[in-house]
Structure formats: structure tokens, C-alpha cells
N, CA, C and O atoms as a printed pandas DataFrame, in Angstrom:
     atom_number atom_name residue_name chain_id  residue_number  x_coord  y_coord  z_coord
0              1         N          GLN        A               1   -5.939   11.216   10.216
1              2        CA          GLN        A               1   -4.888   10.231   10.355
2              3         C          GLN        A               1   -5.440    8.912   10.888
3              4         O          GLN        A               1   -4.925    7.842   10.566
4              5         N          GLU        A               2   -6.492    8.995   11.707
5              6        CA          GLU        A               2   -7.107    7.766   12.197
6              7         C          GLU        A               2   -7.700    6.964   11.053
7              8         O          GLU        A               2   -7.579    5.740   11.012
8              9         N          ASP        A               3   -8.343    7.662   10.121
9             10        CA          ASP        A               3   -8.929    6.979    8.976
10            11         C          ASP        A               3   -7.852    6.297    8.145
11            12         O          ASP        A               3   -8.048    5.182    7.661
12            13         N          LEU        A               4   -6.707    6.970    7.980
13            14        CA          LEU        A               4   -5.611    6.375    7.220
14            15         C          LEU        A               4   -5.083    5.128    7.917
15            16         O          LEU        A               4   -4.768    4.137    7.258
16            17         N          ALA        A               5   -4.985    5.166    9.227
17            18        CA          ALA        A               5   -4.478    4.016    9.981
18            19         C          ALA        A               5   -5.427    2.819    9.875
19            20         O          ALA        A               5   -4.984    1.671    9.862
20            21         N          LYS        A               6   -6.728    3.093    9.799
21            22        CA          LYS        A               6   -7.723    2.021    9.731
22            23         C          LYS        A               6   -7.877    1.447    8.324
23            24         O          LYS        A               6   -8.363    0.328    8.159
24            25         N          MET        A               7   -7.469    2.199    7.321
25            26        CA          MET        A               7   -7.634    1.767    5.939
26            27         C          MET        A               7   -6.810    0.507    5.668
27            28         O          MET        A               7   -5.733    0.332    6.236
28            29         N          GLU        A               8   -7.312   -0.353    4.812
29            30        CA          GLU        A               8   -6.568   -1.523    4.369
30            31         C          GLU        A               8   -6.484   -1.499    2.853
31            32         O          GLU        A               8   -7.462   -1.200    2.168
32            33         N          VAL        A               9   -5.295   -1.819    2.335
33            34        CA          VAL        A               9   -5.093   -1.910    0.898
34            35         C          VAL        A               9   -4.516   -3.285    0.588
35            36         O          VAL        A               9   -3.930   -3.942    1.449
36            37         N          THR        A              10   -4.694   -3.705   -0.665
37            38        CA          THR        A              10   -4.147   -4.982   -1.109
38            39         C          THR        A              10   -3.195   -4.728   -2.256
39            40         O          THR        A              10   -3.573   -4.162   -3.282
40            41         N          GLY        A              11   -1.950   -5.152   -2.074
41            42        CA          GLY        A              11   -0.958   -5.105   -3.143
42            43         C          GLY        A              11   -0.871   -6.479   -3.770
43            44         O          GLY        A              11   -0.976   -7.493   -3.079
44            45         N          GLN        A              12   -0.677   -6.514   -5.089
45            46        CA          GLN        A              12   -0.623   -7.796   -5.784
46            47         C          GLN        A              12    0.576   -7.874   -6.711
47            48         O          GLN        A              12    1.108   -6.859   -7.162
48            49         N          ALA        A              13    0.983   -9.096   -6.982
49            50        CA          ALA        A              13    2.060   -9.346   -7.942
50            51         C          ALA        A              13    1.802  -10.697   -8.603
51            52         O          ALA        A              13    1.055  -11.533   -8.093
52            53         N          GLY        A              14    2.441  -10.880   -9.750
53            54        CA          GLY        A              14    2.293  -12.154  -10.459
54            55         C          GLY        A              14    0.874  -12.410  -10.903
55            56         O          GLY        A              14    0.397  -13.544  -10.860
56            57         N          GLY        A              15    0.194  -11.355  -11.331
57            58        CA          GLY        A              15   -1.181  -11.518  -11.791
58            59         C          GLY        A              15   -2.123  -11.962  -10.688
59            60         O          GLY        A              15   -3.101  -12.663  -10.946
60            61         N          GLY        A              16   -1.829  -11.555   -9.456
61            62        CA          GLY        A              16   -2.679  -11.900   -8.329
62            63         C          GLY        A              16   -2.280  -13.193   -7.630
63            64         O          GLY        A              16   -2.966  -13.638   -6.710
64            65         N          MET        A              17   -1.171  -13.801   -8.062
65            66        CA          MET        A              17   -0.728  -15.045   -7.431
66            67         C          MET        A              17   -0.191  -14.804   -6.020
67            68         O          MET        A              17   -0.181  -15.710   -5.187
68            69         N          VAL        A              18    0.256  -13.574   -5.761
69            70        CA          VAL        A              18    0.682  -13.182   -4.422
70            71         C          VAL        A              18   -0.041  -11.885   -4.088
71            72         O          VAL        A              18   -0.049  -10.948   -4.886
72            73         N          SER        A              19   -0.643  -11.837   -2.913
73            74        CA          SER        A              19   -1.268  -10.591   -2.479
74            75         C          SER        A              19   -0.887  -10.322   -1.032
75            76         O          SER        A              19   -0.732  -11.240   -0.226
76            77         N          VAL        A              20   -0.739   -9.030   -0.724
77            78        CA          VAL        A              20   -0.381   -8.579    0.613
78            79         C          VAL        A              20   -1.411   -7.541    1.034
79            80         O          VAL        A              20   -1.622   -6.551    0.333
80            81         N          VAL        A              21   -2.051   -7.764    2.172
81            82        CA          VAL        A              21   -2.992   -6.807    2.739
82            83         C          VAL        A              21   -2.249   -6.040    3.832
83            84         O          VAL        A              21   -1.660   -6.627    4.739
84            85         N          MET        A              22   -2.294   -4.713    3.719
85            86        CA          MET        A              22   -1.540   -3.853    4.622
86            87         C          MET        A              22   -2.456   -2.733    5.099
87            88         O          MET        A              22   -3.311   -2.261    4.351
88            89         N          ASN        A              23   -2.271   -2.307    6.360
89            90        CA          ASN        A              23   -3.074   -1.185    6.836
90            91         C          ASN        A              23   -2.340    0.129    6.565
91            92         O          ASN        A              23   -1.214    0.137    6.068
92            93         N          GLY        A              24   -2.994    1.228    6.899
93            94        CA          GLY        A              24   -2.442    2.550    6.620
94            95         C          GLY        A              24   -1.184    2.880    7.395
95            96         O          GLY        A              24   -0.494    3.849    7.078
96            97         N          GLN        A              25   -0.878    2.082    8.408
97            98        CA          GLN        A              25    0.360    2.278    9.159
98            99         C          GLN        A              25    1.470    1.363    8.646
99           100         O          GLN        A              25    2.499    1.195    9.300
100          101         N          HIS        A              26    1.252    0.780    7.480
101          102        CA          HIS        A              26    2.210   -0.103    6.814
102          103         C          HIS        A              26    2.452   -1.419    7.551
103          104         O          HIS        A              26    3.499   -2.043    7.377
104          105         N          ALA        A              27    1.497   -1.839    8.367
105          106        CA          ALA        A              27    1.600   -3.143    9.020
106          107         C          ALA        A              27    0.948   -4.182    8.114
107          108         O          ALA        A              27   -0.194   -4.013    7.687
108          109         N          VAL        A              28    1.671   -5.248    7.824
109          110        CA          VAL        A              28    1.140   -6.313    6.974
110          111         C          VAL        A              28    0.152   -7.126    7.799
111          112         O          VAL        A              28    0.486   -7.628    8.872
112          113         N          LYS        A              29   -1.069   -7.249    7.286
113          114        CA          LYS        A              29   -2.123   -7.964    7.985
114          115         C          LYS        A              29   -2.271   -9.402    7.488
115          116         O          LYS        A              29   -2.612  -10.304    8.254
116          117         N          ARG        A              30   -2.008   -9.602    6.185
117          118        CA          ARG        A              30   -2.244  -10.919    5.604
118          119         C          ARG        A              30   -1.441  -11.059    4.308
119          120         O          ARG        A              30   -1.300  -10.103    3.545
120          121         N          VAL        A              31   -0.928  -12.239    4.079
121          122        CA          VAL        A              31   -0.234  -12.567    2.833
122          123         C          VAL        A              31   -0.896  -13.813    2.262
123          124         O          VAL        A              31   -1.080  -14.807    2.965
124          125         N          THR        A              32   -1.250  -13.752    0.991
125          126        CA          THR        A              32   -1.854  -14.900    0.320
126          127         C          THR        A              32   -0.961  -15.298   -0.846
127          128         O          THR        A              32   -0.582  -14.461   -1.666
128          129         N          ILE        A              33   -0.626  -16.591   -0.912
129          130        CA          ILE        A              33    0.289  -17.094   -1.936
130          131         C          ILE        A              33   -0.357  -18.281   -2.641
131          132         O          ILE        A              33   -0.829  -19.218   -1.998
132          133         N          ASP        A              34   -0.371  -18.230   -3.963
133          134        CA          ASP        A              34   -0.871  -19.347   -4.749
134          135         C          ASP        A              34    0.049  -20.551   -4.509
135          136         O          ASP        A              34    1.267  -20.417   -4.628
136          137         N          PRO        A              35   -0.503  -21.715   -4.175
137          138        CA          PRO        A              35    0.318  -22.885   -3.863
138          139         C          PRO        A              35    1.273  -23.309   -4.982
139          140         O          PRO        A              35    2.293  -23.944   -4.713
140          141         N          SER        A              36    0.958  -22.970   -6.215
141          142        CA          SER        A              36    1.828  -23.374   -7.323
142          143         C          SER        A              36    3.185  -22.682   -7.277
143          144         O          SER        A              36    4.113  -23.107   -7.965
144          145         N          LEU        A              37    3.319  -21.635   -6.488
145          146        CA          LEU        A              37    4.574  -20.887   -6.423
146          147         C          LEU        A              37    5.593  -21.476   -5.453
147          148         O          LEU        A              37    6.737  -21.023   -5.409
148          149         N          THR        A              38    5.196  -22.470   -4.684
149          150        CA          THR        A              38    6.097  -23.001   -3.665
150          151         C          THR        A              38    7.265  -23.785   -4.245
151          152         O          THR        A              38    8.208  -24.096   -3.517
152          153         N          ASP        A              39    7.231  -24.108   -5.514
153          154        CA          ASP        A              39    8.335  -24.845   -6.142
154          155         C          ASP        A              39    9.513  -23.937   -6.474
155          156         O          ASP        A              39   10.640  -24.418   -6.598
156          157         N          ASP        A              40    9.280  -22.646   -6.617
157          158        CA          ASP        A              40   10.342  -21.707   -6.995
158          159         C          ASP        A              40   10.447  -20.619   -5.928
159          160         O          ASP        A              40    9.810  -19.570   -6.025
160          161         N          ILE        A              41   11.252  -20.886   -4.924
161          162        CA          ILE        A              41   11.366  -19.977   -3.778
162          163         C          ILE        A              41   11.875  -18.600   -4.198
163          164         O          ILE        A              41   11.391  -17.591   -3.685
164          165         N          GLU        A              42   12.825  -18.534   -5.103
165          166        CA          GLU        A              42   13.380  -17.242   -5.525
166          167         C          GLU        A              42   12.301  -16.374   -6.176
167          168         O          GLU        A              42   12.209  -15.180   -5.894
168          169         N          MET        A              43   11.489  -16.974   -7.045
169          170        CA          MET        A              43   10.412  -16.217   -7.685
170          171         C          MET        A              43    9.386  -15.811   -6.628
171          172         O          MET        A              43    8.867  -14.696   -6.670
172          173         N          LEU        A              44    9.091  -16.696   -5.690
173          174        CA          LEU        A              44    8.145  -16.391   -4.629
174          175         C          LEU        A              44    8.612  -15.202   -3.798
175          176         O          LEU        A              44    7.818  -14.320   -3.472
176          177         N          GLU        A              45    9.892  -15.176   -3.455
177          178        CA          GLU        A              45   10.448  -14.047   -2.701
178          179         C          GLU        A              45   10.308  -12.746   -3.469
179          180         O          GLU        A              45    9.953  -11.715   -2.898
180          181         N          ASP        A              46   10.587  -12.795   -4.768
181          182        CA          ASP        A              46   10.459  -11.599   -5.607
182          183         C          ASP        A              46    9.010  -11.115   -5.669
183          184         O          ASP        A              46    8.750   -9.913   -5.617
184          185         N          LEU        A              47    8.075  -12.047   -5.780
185          186        CA          LEU        A              47    6.669  -11.668   -5.881
186          187         C          LEU        A              47    6.138  -11.115   -4.561
187          188         O          LEU        A              47    5.329  -10.188   -4.566
188          189         N          VAL        A              48    6.577  -11.666   -3.437
189          190        CA          VAL        A              48    6.160  -11.131   -2.139
190          191         C          VAL        A              48    6.697   -9.706   -1.975
191          192         O          VAL        A              48    5.992   -8.819   -1.492
192          193         N          THR        A              49    7.942   -9.502   -2.380
193          194        CA          THR        A              49    8.529   -8.165   -2.329
194          195         C          THR        A              49    7.746   -7.194   -3.205
195          196         O          THR        A              49    7.432   -6.083   -2.780
196          197         N          ALA        A              50    7.434   -7.613   -4.420
197          198        CA          ALA        A              50    6.692   -6.751   -5.346
198          199         C          ALA        A              50    5.292   -6.442   -4.823
199          200         O          ALA        A              50    4.831   -5.306   -4.931
200          201         N          ALA        A              51    4.618   -7.431   -4.263
201          202        CA          ALA        A              51    3.270   -7.216   -3.738
202          203         C          ALA        A              51    3.301   -6.264   -2.538
203          204         O          ALA        A              51    2.419   -5.419   -2.385
204          205         N          THR        A              52    4.317   -6.406   -1.695
205          206        CA          THR        A              52    4.459   -5.510   -0.544
206          207         C          THR        A              52    4.693   -4.082   -1.008
207          208         O          THR        A              52    4.072   -3.151   -0.494
208          209         N          ASN        A              53    5.577   -3.904   -1.971
209          210        CA          ASN        A              53    5.842   -2.565   -2.506
210          211         C          ASN        A              53    4.596   -1.978   -3.168
211          212         O          ASN        A              53    4.351   -0.776   -3.072
212          213         N          ASP        A              54    3.818   -2.811   -3.830
213          214        CA          ASP        A              54    2.579   -2.352   -4.451
214          215         C          ASP        A              54    1.614   -1.841   -3.377
215          216         O          ASP        A              54    0.974   -0.805   -3.557
216          217         N          ALA        A              55    1.512   -2.569   -2.265
217          218        CA          ALA        A              55    0.637   -2.133   -1.171
218          219         C          ALA        A              55    1.106   -0.808   -0.586
219          220         O          ALA        A              55    0.287    0.067   -0.305
220          221         N          VAL        A              56    2.419   -0.649   -0.399
221          222        CA          VAL        A              56    2.971    0.604    0.129
222          223         C          VAL        A              56    2.624    1.764   -0.810
223          224         O          VAL        A              56    2.233    2.839   -0.356
224          225         N          ASN        A              57    2.766    1.544   -2.103
225          226        CA          ASN        A              57    2.453    2.594   -3.078
226          227         C          ASN        A              57    0.974    2.942   -3.067
227          228         O          ASN        A              57    0.612    4.107   -3.234
228          229         N          ARG        A              58    0.115    1.949   -2.872
229          230        CA          ARG        A              58   -1.326    2.209   -2.817
230          231         C          ARG        A              58   -1.688    3.030   -1.575
231          232         O          ARG        A              58   -2.557    3.901   -1.632
232          233         N          ILE        A              59   -1.018    2.748   -0.455
233          234        CA          ILE        A              59   -1.251    3.542    0.759
234          235         C          ILE        A              59   -0.836    4.987    0.510
235          236         O          ILE        A              59   -1.549    5.917    0.886
236          237         N          LYS        A              60    0.310    5.170   -0.119
237          238        CA          LYS        A              60    0.799    6.519   -0.402
238          239         C          LYS        A              60   -0.194    7.276   -1.286
239          240         O          LYS        A              60   -0.506    8.437   -1.022
240          241         N          GLU        A              61   -0.684    6.617   -2.330
241          242        CA          GLU        A              61   -1.643    7.258   -3.229
242          243         C          GLU        A              61   -2.939    7.618   -2.496
243          244         O          GLU        A              61   -3.472    8.714   -2.671
244          245         N          SER        A              62   -3.437    6.695   -1.679
245          246        CA          SER        A              62   -4.667    6.953   -0.929
246          247         C          SER        A              62   -4.479    8.101    0.053
247          248         O          SER        A              62   -5.360    8.948    0.202
248          249         N          SER        A              63   -3.335    8.128    0.720
249          250        CA          SER        A              63   -3.039    9.200    1.672
250          251         C          SER        A              63   -3.008   10.546    0.969
251          252         O          SER        A              63   -3.573   11.525    1.457
252          253         N          GLU        A              64   -2.348   10.591   -0.174
253          254        CA          GLU        A              64   -2.249   11.851   -0.924
254          255         C          GLU        A              64   -3.626   12.308   -1.390
255          256         O          GLU        A              64   -3.927   13.501   -1.354
256          257         N          GLN        A              65   -4.469   11.366   -1.828
257          258        CA          GLN        A              65   -5.810   11.726   -2.281
258          259         C          GLN        A              65   -6.651   12.263   -1.121
259          260         O          GLN        A              65   -7.370   13.251   -1.272
260          261         N          GLN        A              66   -6.555   11.606    0.031
261          262        CA          GLN        A              66   -7.327   12.072    1.180
262          263         C          GLN        A              66   -6.850   13.436    1.651
263          264         O          GLN        A              66   -7.668   14.288    1.997
264          265         N          MET        A              67   -5.542   13.656    1.670
265          266        CA          MET        A              67   -5.003   14.942    2.094
266          267         C          MET        A              67   -5.380   16.037    1.098
267          268         O          MET        A              67   -5.653   17.170    1.493
268          269         N          ALA        A              68   -5.394   15.705   -0.181
269          270        CA          ALA        A              68   -5.777   16.692   -1.187
270          271         C          ALA        A              68   -7.229   17.109   -0.976
271          272         O          ALA        A              68   -7.569   18.280   -1.141
272          273         N          GLY        A              69   -8.079   16.161   -0.615
273          274        CA          GLY        A              69   -9.472   16.474   -0.350
274          275         C          GLY        A              69   -9.637   17.346    0.889
275          276         O          GLY        A              69  -10.503   18.220    0.926
276          277         N          LEU        A              70   -8.817   17.112    1.890
277          278        CA          LEU        A              70   -8.906   17.897    3.124
278          279         C          LEU        A              70   -8.384   19.314    2.946
279          280         O          LEU        A              70   -8.911   20.257    3.537
280          281         N          THR        A              71   -7.354   19.459    2.136
281          282        CA          THR        A              71   -6.727   20.771    1.988
282          283         C          THR        A              71   -7.294   21.567    0.818
283          284         O          THR        A              71   -6.878   22.701    0.582
284          285         N          GLN        A              72   -8.234   20.986    0.089
285          286        CA          GLN        A              72   -8.817   21.681   -1.053
286          287         C          GLN        A              72   -9.473   22.970   -0.583
287          288         O          GLN        A              72  -10.289   22.962    0.339
288          289         N          GLY        A              73   -9.119   24.057   -1.211
289          290        CA          GLY        A              73   -9.682   25.352   -0.860
290          291         C          GLY        A              73   -8.884   26.102    0.194
291          292         O          GLY        A              73   -9.110   27.291    0.418
292          293         N          MET        A              74   -7.950   25.414    0.843
293          294        CA          MET        A              74   -7.103   26.097    1.831
294          295         C          MET        A              74   -5.980   26.811    1.090
295          296         O          MET        A              74   -5.445   26.289    0.111
296          297         N          LYS        A              75   -5.635   27.973    1.544
297          298        CA          LYS        A              75   -4.535   28.703    0.926
298          299         C          LYS        A              75   -3.261   28.389    1.695
299          300         O          LYS        A              75   -2.969   29.004    2.720
300          301         N          LEU        A              76   -2.499   27.410    1.179
301          302        CA          LEU        A              76   -1.255   27.004    1.810
302          303         C          LEU        A              76   -0.083   27.583    1.039
303          304         O          LEU        A              76   -0.175   27.748   -0.177
304          305         N          PRO        A              77    1.012   27.895    1.710
305          306        CA          PRO        A              77    2.188   28.406    1.010
306          307         C          PRO        A              77    2.707   27.391   -0.001
307          308         O          PRO        A              77    2.563   26.188    0.214
308          309         N          PRO        A              78    3.308   27.848   -1.097
309          310        CA          PRO        A              78    3.860   26.929   -2.090
310          311         C          PRO        A              78    4.874   25.976   -1.442
311          312         O          PRO        A              78    5.732   26.395   -0.665
312          313         N          GLY        A              79    4.752   24.688   -1.778
313          314        CA          GLY        A              79    5.678   23.690   -1.258
314          315         C          GLY        A              79    5.323   23.171    0.119
315          316         O          GLY        A              79    5.996   22.274    0.627
316          317         N          PHE        A              80    4.280   23.713    0.741
317          318        CA          PHE        A              80    3.866   23.278    2.070
318          319         C          PHE        A              80    3.159   21.943    1.953
319          320         O          PHE        A              80    2.221   21.802    1.168
320          321         N          LYS        A              81    3.604   20.949    2.735
321          322        CA          LYS        A              81    3.002   19.626    2.650
322          323         C          LYS        A              81    2.476   19.190    4.006
323          324         O          LYS        A              81    3.093   19.440    5.041
324          325         N          LEU        A              82    1.327   18.533    3.978
325          326        CA          LEU        A              82    0.749   17.919    5.172
326          327         C          LEU        A              82    0.765   16.423    4.977
327          328         O          LEU        A              82    0.704   16.013    3.818
328          329         N          PRO        A              83    0.840   15.556    5.972
329          330        CA          PRO        A              83    1.104   15.913    7.357
330          331         C          PRO        A              83    2.539   16.358    7.529
331          332         O          PRO        A              83    3.375   16.144    6.651
332          333         N          PHE        A              84    2.820   16.971    8.651
333          334        CA          PHE        A              84    4.114   17.602    8.894
334          335         C          PHE        A              84    5.218   16.621    8.880
335          336         O          PHE        A              84    6.376   16.993    9.069
């Protein structure tokens, strides 16, 4: 779990025009926005939302991959999921 907390992922939207860096505890560390987007606030809000959601999904995928590696070979009951 410590490794997951230390991990950083980058979510992107708008072809990389907006990026959000988030750690494994879902804390946003950095947001980068292409200056050309400042003219359309509504689109900018949508892209920040999309980039944040992309980062959350990447954390989830990384967590699942790491947990699968840790539990590989363990005989767990069907439907049993870690972490608790």
C-alpha cells in the first residue's frame, strides 16, 4: 500500500492539452493546461474533469495489476478481493 501511495500517474484529455498528475491516494499534485484553452472556460472545465477521471482510472488499473501480482499463486476464496 505504501508503494501505491507513492506512485504518480498522469491523466490526460484533449490530446494532452490538459494533464493531471495524481498520486496513489488520489491527491492531485499538478495540473497543466495549454494556454490556448483559456478562451473557452466550459471546454476547459470539461477537459480538467476528463483528465482527472483518466488519472483515477489509471490508479485503479495500476492498483489492480499490483494486487494481482502479489496474490498470484495464493489460493483465495472465489470473490475474495484485496485490499479489504
